[in-house]
C-alpha positions, 0 to 999 in steps of 0.5 A: 374099117380098114382097106387091105390091098393084096396082089391077085397074082402073088398074094403080097400085101400091097398096102392098107388104109385105116380111114372110114372117111374115104368114099367108094367114089374116091377109091374108084369103086364106082367105076367098076362093073358089078362083076368087077366089084364081085371079083375084086372086093371082099367085105369082112364081118369086122367091116374091113374090105379086102381088095385084089390089085396087082403089085409092081413086080407082077405088073412088070412081069405082065408087061414083059410077058403079055401072054400071062394076061390069059391066066387068072394067077400066074404065080403059084 
């Protein structure tokens, strides 16, 4: 099982973890609501997990332009 983190806005791969010994609690998944989990986490048939996050560049853009928060994705 591997965890793959991708930016929800630009799609860049932020990073991956290859460790099946990490619990959902350690990853912070238990602090998410069911709706947030459904939106952010995708389980693949091979056991991998894909997680939507925000990369540093997109976070900087959001900090400089708070009005961008209204869009699901602001980079096309």
